[in-house]
C-alpha positions in Angstrom: 0.0 0.0 0.0 1.1 3.5 -0.7 2.0 6.0 2.1 -0.6 8.6 3.1 0.3 12.2 2.3 -1.1 14.4 5.1 -2.7 17.7 3.8 -2.2 20.5 6.3 -4.3 23.5 5.3 -3.2 26.9 6.6 -5.7 29.1 4.7 -7.1 30.3 8.0 -3.7 31.2 9.4 -1.0 31.9 6.8 -3.6 32.7 4.1 -5.2 35.3 6.4 -1.8 37.1 6.6 -2.4 38.3 3.0 -3.0 42.1 3.3 -6.8 42.5 3.5 -7.6 38.8 3.9 -8.4 39.0 7.6 -11.5 36.9 8.4 -14.2 37.1 11.0 -14.9 34.2 13.4 -18.0 33.2 11.4 -16.1 33.3 8.1 -13.3 31.1 9.6 -15.9 28.5 10.8 -17.6 28.5 7.4 -14.3 27.8 5.6 -13.3 25.2 8.1 -16.5 23.3 7.6 -15.8 23.2 3.8 -12.2 22.0 4.5 -13.7 19.3 6.7 -16.1 18.2 3.9 -13.1 18.0 1.7 -11.5 15.7 4.3 -8.4 17.9 4.9 -6.3 16.2 7.6 -5.2 19.2 9.6 -6.7 22.7 9.7 -4.5 25.4 11.1 -7.2 27.8 12.4 -5.1 30.7 13.5 -2.6 32.2 15.9 -4.4 32.3 19.3 -1.9 34.7 21.0 -2.3 37.3 18.3 -5.5 38.8 19.6 -8.7 37.9 21.5 -10.4 37.7 18.1 -8.0 35.2 16.8 -8.2 33.2 20.0 -12.0 33.1 19.8 -11.8 32.1 16.1 -9.5 29.1 16.8 -11.7 28.1 19.8 -14.8 28.3 17.6 -13.3 26.1 14.9 -12.0 23.6 17.4 -15.5 23.4 18.9 -17.1 22.9 15.5 -14.8 20.5 13.5 -15.0 16.8 14.4 -13.3 15.0 11.5 -10.1 17.0 11.0 -7.3 17.9 13.4 -7.5 21.6 14.5 -4.2 23.3 15.0 -3.1 26.5 16.7 0.1 28.3 15.9 2.4 29.6 18.7 5.8 31.2 19.0 8.3 29.3 21.2 7.0 31.3 24.2 5.2 29.8 27.2 2.3 32.3 27.1 1.8 31.8 23.4 1.7 28.0 23.8 -0.7 28.2 26.8 -3.0 30.4 24.7 -2.9 27.9 21.9 -3.5 25.0 24.3 -6.6 26.7 25.7 -7.9 27.5 22.2 -7.8 23.9 21.0 -9.0 22.4 24.2 -12.5 21.7 22.8 -11.1 20.0 19.6 -11.9 16.3 18.9 -8.3 16.2 17.7 -6.0 19.1 18.5 -2.4 20.1 17.6 0.0 22.9 18.7 2.4 24.1 16.1 5.3 26.0 17.6 8.2 27.7 15.8 11.5 29.6 16.2 13.8 31.0 13.6 17.0 29.0 12.8 18.8 30.8 10.0 21.9 32.9 10.9 20.3 36.1 9.7 17.1 35.6 11.7 18.9 34.4 14.9 21.3 37.4 14.8 19.1 40.2 13.5 15.6 39.3 14.6 15.9 37.1 17.7 19.3 38.3 18.9 19.9 34.9 20.3 22.8 32.4 20.1 22.3 29.0 18.4 22.6 27.4 21.8 19.8 29.6 23.2 17.6 28.9 20.2 18.0 25.1 20.7 17.2 25.5 24.4 14.1 27.6 23.7 12.8 25.2 21.0 13.1 22.2 23.4 11.3 24.2 26.2 8.5 25.1 23.7 7.9 21.5 22.7 7.8 20.4 26.3 5.3 23.2 27.2 3.2 22.1 24.2 3.2 18.5 25.3 1.4 19.6 28.5 -1.7 20.3 26.3 -1.5 17.7 23.6 0.6 14.8 22.4 0.3 16.1 18.8 3.0 18.7 18.6 4.6 20.2 15.5 7.8 22.1 15.4 9.0 24.4 12.6 12.6 25.9 12.3 11.5 29.2 10.7 13.6 30.1 7.6 14.9 26.5 7.4 15.5 27.1 3.7 18.4 29.5 4.6 19.5 27.7 7.7 22.8 25.7 8.1 22.2 21.9 7.6 24.3 20.9 10.6 22.3 23.3 12.9 19.0 22.0 11.5 20.1 18.4 12.3 21.0 19.4 15.8 17.8 21.3 16.7 15.5 18.8 15.1 17.1 15.9 16.9 16.6 17.8 20.1 12.9 18.6 19.6 12.1 15.0 18.6 13.6 13.9 21.9 11.5 16.5 23.6 8.3 15.0 22.1 7.7 16.7 18.7 5.8 14.4 16.4 5.9 16.5 13.2 8.9 18.4 11.9 7.9 21.1 9.4 10.7 22.4 7.2 9.6 25.9 5.9 11.0 27.7 2.9 9.8 30.9 4.6 11.0 33.4 2.0 10.6 31.2 -1.1 14.3 31.1 -1.7 14.8 27.4 -2.6 14.9 25.5 -5.9 13.2 22.1 -6.2 16.3 19.9 -6.4 18.0 21.8 -3.5 15.0 21.6 -1.3 14.4 17.9 -2.0 18.0 17.2 -1.2 17.6 19.0 2.1 14.7 16.9 3.2 16.4 13.7 2.2 19.6 14.8 4.0 17.7 15.6 7.2 15.9 12.3 7.2 19.2 10.4 6.7 21.4 12.3 9.2 19.1 12.8 12.1 19.4 9.6 14.3 15.8 9.7 15.6 14.1 11.0 12.4 12.0 7.9 12.1 10.0 9.0 15.2 8.5 12.1 13.4 6.7 12.9 10.2 8.5 15.4 8.0 6.5 18.2 6.6 7.1 21.2 4.3 5.7 24.7 4.1 6.8 26.5 0.9 6.3 30.1 -0.1 5.9 31.2 -3.7 8.2 34.2 -4.0 9.9 32.7 -7.0 6.8 30.8 -8.2 8.3 27.5 -7.0 6.2 26.7 -3.9 4.3 23.8 -5.5 7.5 22.5 -7.2 9.5 22.6 -4.0 6.8 20.9 -2.1 6.5 18.1 -4.6 10.2 17.6 -4.6 10.1 17.3 -0.9 7.4 14.7 -1.1 9.5 12.7 -3.5 12.3 12.8 -1.0 10.3 11.5 2.0 8.1 14.4 3.3 4.7 13.0 4.2 2.9 16.3 5.1 2.5 19.3 2.9 1.3 22.7 4.3 -0.7 24.6 1.7 -3.6 26.9 1.2 -6.7 27.1 -1.0 -5.9 29.1 -4.2 -2.3 29.5 -3.0 -3.5 32.3 -0.7 -0.8 33.7 1.6 1.4 36.6 2.4 3.6 38.2 -0.3 3.4 35.9 -3.3 1.4 33.2 -1.4 1.8 29.6 -0.4 1.8 26.3 -2.1 -1.6 25.8 -3.7 -3.6 22.9 -2.1 -5.5 22.1 -5.2 -2.3 21.9 -7.3 -0.4 19.7 -4.8 -3.3 17.3 -4.4 -4.1 16.9 -8.1 -0.4 16.6 -9.1 0.0 13.7 -6.6 -3.3 12.2 -7.6 -2.7 12.5 -11.4 0.9 11.3 -11.3 0.5 8.1 -9.2 3.0 6.5 -11.5 5.6 8.8 -9.9 4.5 9.5 -6.3 4.8 6.7 -3.7 1.9 8.3 -1.7 -1.6 9.7 -2.1 -4.0 11.9 -0.2 -7.5 10.9 1.1 -9.1 14.2 0.1 -12.5 14.4 -1.6 -11.3 16.3 -4.6 -14.8 17.0 -5.9 -15.0 19.7 -3.1 -12.0 21.6 -4.5 -13.9 24.1 -6.7 -16.5 24.8 -3.9 -13.6 25.5 -1.5 -11.9 27.8 -4.0 -15.0 29.8 -4.6 -15.7 30.1 -1.0 -12.3 31.4 0.0 -12.2 33.8 -3.0 -15.6 35.3 -2.0 -14.7 35.6 1.7 -11.3 37.2 1.2 -12.0 39.1 -2.0 -9.0 37.6 -3.7 -10.3 36.7 -7.1 -9.0 33.6 -8.8 -7.2 34.4 -12.1 -9.0 32.7 -15.1 -5.9 30.7 -16.1 -5.2 29.4 -12.6 -4.5 25.7 -12.6 -7.4 23.4 -11.5 -9.8 26.1 -10.2 -9.5 28.9 -12.8 -12.4 29.5 -15.1 -10.3 28.5 -18.1 -8.7 25.5 -16.5 -10.7 23.1 -18.6 -11.6 25.4 -21.5 -10.5 24.7 -25.1 -10.6 27.4 -27.8 -8.1 26.1 -30.3 -9.8 24.2 -33.1 -7.2 21.4 -32.9 -7.7 21.0 -29.2 -11.5 21.1 -29.5 -11.4 18.4 -32.2 -9.1 16.2 -30.1 -11.2 16.5 -26.9 -14.4 15.7 -28.8 -12.8 12.6 -30.2 -11.2 11.5 -27.0 -11.0 13.6 -23.8 -7.6 12.5 -22.8 -5.9 13.9 -25.9 -5.8 17.3 -24.2 -7.2 16.8 -20.6 -5.1 15.0 -18.0 -7.9 15.3 -15.4 -11.6 15.2 -15.5 -13.2 18.5 -14.6 -15.9 16.6 -12.6 -13.2 15.2 -10.3 -12.3 18.6 -8.9 -15.8 19.8 -8.6 -16.6 21.4 -11.9 -20.0 20.2 -12.9 -21.3 19.5 -16.3 -24.9 19.9 -15.0 -25.5 23.6 -15.7 -29.1 23.6 -14.4 -30.4 27.1 -15.0 -32.8 28.3 -12.4 -35.3 31.2 -12.9 -38.1 33.1 -11.3 -40.5 30.1 -11.6 -38.1 27.6 -9.9 -39.3 26.2 -6.6 -37.7 25.7 -3.2 -36.9 22.1 -3.8 -35.1 22.8 -7.1 -33.2 25.6 -5.3 -32.3 23.3 -2.3 -31.3 20.5 -4.6 -29.0 22.7 -6.7 -27.3 24.0 -3.5 -26.6 20.5 -2.3 -25.2 19.5 -5.7 -22.8 22.5 -5.6 -21.7 21.5 -2.1 -23.2 24.6 -0.5 -24.4 23.7 3.0 -26.6 26.2 5.0 -26.7 26.0 8.7 -30.5 25.9 9.2 -33.9 25.9 7.6 -34.1 29.6 8.5 -30.9 30.2 6.5 -32.2 28.3 3.5 -35.5 30.3 3.6 -33.5 33.6 3.7 -31.3 32.5 0.8 -34.4 31.4 -1.2 -36.0 34.9 -0.7 -32.7 36.5 -2.0 -32.8 34.0 -4.9 -36.3 35.1 -5.8 -35.3 38.8 -5.6 -32.3 38.1 -7.9 -34.5 36.2 -10.3 -36.8 39.2 -10.7 -33.7 41.2 -11.9 -31.9 38.5 -13.8 -33.6 36.1 -16.3 -31.4 33.1 -15.7 -29.6 32.1 -12.5 -26.4 30.1 -13.0 -24.3 28.1 -10.5 -21.9 31.0 -10.2 -24.8 33.3 -9.2 -25.8 30.8 -6.4 -22.3 30.8 -5.0 -22.2 34.6 -5.0 -25.7 34.9 -3.5 -24.9 32.7 -0.5 -21.5 34.4 -0.1 -23.1 37.8 -0.2 -25.6 36.7 2.5 -22.8 35.3 4.6 -20.7 38.5 4.3 -23.1 40.2 6.8 -21.4 40.4 10.1 -23.0 39.1 13.3 -23.3 42.6 14.6 -23.7 44.9 11.6 -22.9 48.5 12.6 -23.6 50.0 9.2 -26.3 48.7 6.8 -27.4 50.0 3.4 -31.1 51.2 3.4 -31.3 53.0 0.1 -29.1 54.5 -2.6 -29.9 56.9 -5.4 -27.3 58.0 -7.9 -27.6 60.4 -10.8 -25.0 60.2 -13.6 -25.5 62.1 -16.8 -23.2 63.2 -19.6 -21.9 66.7 -18.9 -23.1 66.7 -15.3 -21.3 65.9 -12.1 -22.5 62.5 -10.6 -24.5 62.9 -7.4 -25.4 60.3 -4.8 -27.9 60.2 -2.0 -27.5 57.4 0.5 -29.5 56.3 3.5 -27.5 54.1 5.9 -28.6 52.5 9.2 -26.0 53.1 11.9 -26.7 50.9 14.9 -30.4 50.9 14.0 -30.6 54.7 13.4 -31.1 55.8 9.8 -28.9 58.6 8.6 -28.9 60.3 5.2 -26.1 62.0 3.3 -25.4 63.4 -0.2 -22.2 63.9 -2.2 -20.8 64.6 -5.6 -18.0 62.5 -7.1 -15.9 61.9 -10.2 -18.3 59.0 -11.0 -21.3 57.3 -9.6 -19.3 54.9 -7.4 -17.0 57.7 -6.1 -20.1 59.8 -5.2 -21.7 56.9 -3.4 -18.5 56.2 -1.4 -18.2 59.9 -0.5 -21.8 60.0 0.7 -21.3 56.8 2.8 -18.0 58.3 4.2 -19.9 61.5 5.2 -22.0 59.3 7.5 -19.3 56.9 8.7 -16.4 59.4 9.1 -14.0 56.5 9.1 -11.0 58.3 7.6 -10.0 55.0 6.0 -7.8 54.9 2.8 -9.2 53.2 -0.2 -6.5 50.9 -1.4 -8.3 48.6 -3.9 -11.5 48.7 -5.9 -12.1 45.7 -8.1 -15.1 44.5 -10.1 -15.5 40.9 -11.3 -18.4 39.7 -13.4 -19.8 36.5 -12.0 -21.4 35.3 -15.3 -21.6 36.6 -18.8 -24.3 38.8 -20.2 -25.3 42.4 -19.5 -27.6 41.4 -16.7 -24.8 39.5 -14.9 -24.1 40.1 -11.2 -21.1 42.1 -10.4 -18.9 41.1 -7.5 -17.1 44.1 -6.0 -14.1 44.0 -3.7 -13.0 47.0 -1.7 -9.9 47.2 0.4 -9.6 49.8 3.2 -6.6 50.7 5.3 -6.6 52.5 8.6 -4.1 52.7 11.4 -2.0 49.8 10.1 -5.1 47.6 9.6 -6.2 46.4 6.2 -9.6 44.8 5.5 -11.5 43.7 2.4 -15.2 44.1 1.9 -17.3 42.3 -0.7 -20.7 42.9 -2.3 -22.7 41.5 -5.2 -25.6 42.8 -7.2 -26.8 43.2 -10.7 -26.3 46.9 -10.2 -22.6 47.6 -9.9 -23.1 50.8 -7.9 -25.2 49.0 -5.3 -22.7 46.2 -5.1 -20.0 48.8 -4.6 -21.9 50.4 -1.7 -22.4 47.0 -0.1 -18.7 46.2 -0.4 -17.7 49.5 1.1 -20.0 49.1 4.1 -18.9 45.5 4.5 -15.3 46.7 4.8 -16.3 49.5 7.3 -18.1 46.9 9.4 -14.9 44.9 9.6 -12.9 47.9 10.6 -15.5 48.7 13.2 -15.8 45.2 14.7 -12.5 43.4 14.1 -10.1 43.3 17.1 -6.5 44.1 16.5 -4.5 41.2 15.3 -0.7 40.8 15.5 1.4 39.2 12.7 2.8 35.8 13.8 6.3 36.7 12.6 6.5 39.9 14.7 
């Protein structure tokens, strides 16, 4: 039998470190449930010591997920580890992931610790973590630029202290595949007690090599890969879960291992993460991009029609793309709506949530003749983007835009249940709407990104708008969807303002 390759998803932790990708507790739980449906082995839910909000998020995920291991990140500090231990206490299966830097530049410039002090602190951290769980993972941060002899020394010591997983991170995406694979093989061969732990890798994509480096490590004995949905992550991102899983699954003639993931859930997970974070998937993205299984060339089309495998190495259905493009409309009933959501892997928490979604579906059907699968994903995501305690809520919006005239907007916003009205001129209808909202909110936030993505084709398609706001060092994304782009824009701006208003401060794990 082939070895099992453990999939460790860090979308909720490292993925959230992308500027603007900060998630609420409810959003984290929703994504975690989708990861569990996909049968991800380990879900790294956050960094509990970063803030009370992050602690509560990890605790909520730990209390919700039953079939996956829930992990909390902690620096090699006793208070961090205690916080992580408390956060995962309610998990059916919990893990603490602790780390300390091991490269010369990090030890000298950042930690200002000697190698001996780093080894001592790492051993202490693992022993502290063992007080809360037997499932302890240790990472030598910036291992890709660390000295091999020192890595062997510190990893041998943490295994003796009780670490069960050794994660080798290419923290800055510096490595090349053959070099990184050689490092994994060397560590496994030179560390005397290496057989007592599972070797893992965590690769960043600064040179576009995160997936290649991860797969090279797997070929050299790593049996856990840390990755994220859509490759989300700080800077250029992390290794993409969908690419790792499907490369191993597709090339079973090469890989001596396989995952146990339900790959048909991949597209649903991709769309959910994209909608929650506002990071749109590029059309030519492998596996989950809109064009991943599209063929325009006549030669390719002819080949696929004659025999699919002439130009397709995977079946679209195997990763969650559906050939059943059932089109719903204003005359479709509740059962057809419920059935389609189930087929798309969209699970609502209650009958009340289903009823609310159905009402929104009917409203959308009055505006749009045909409702496609993409519309249903956006509809449910737009509904879920409403925060638990919504400070600002759009009541009405009127915009006048005419050739030769200055665009003007009148907006009514409910602030803590009290309706307030404002008017403003702008360079365009969206600019006027934003200025009117800002006249009420007075946030002083800086608009860093405004992005519009069409959900389906056609002039009556829904537009999905992403807004990124920055204030006081914090960056948040807001999303909104509607057939009217200006209304979608107002929704997204208010969603971002609500996040700024409600989200507790959150520290970066590397600080």
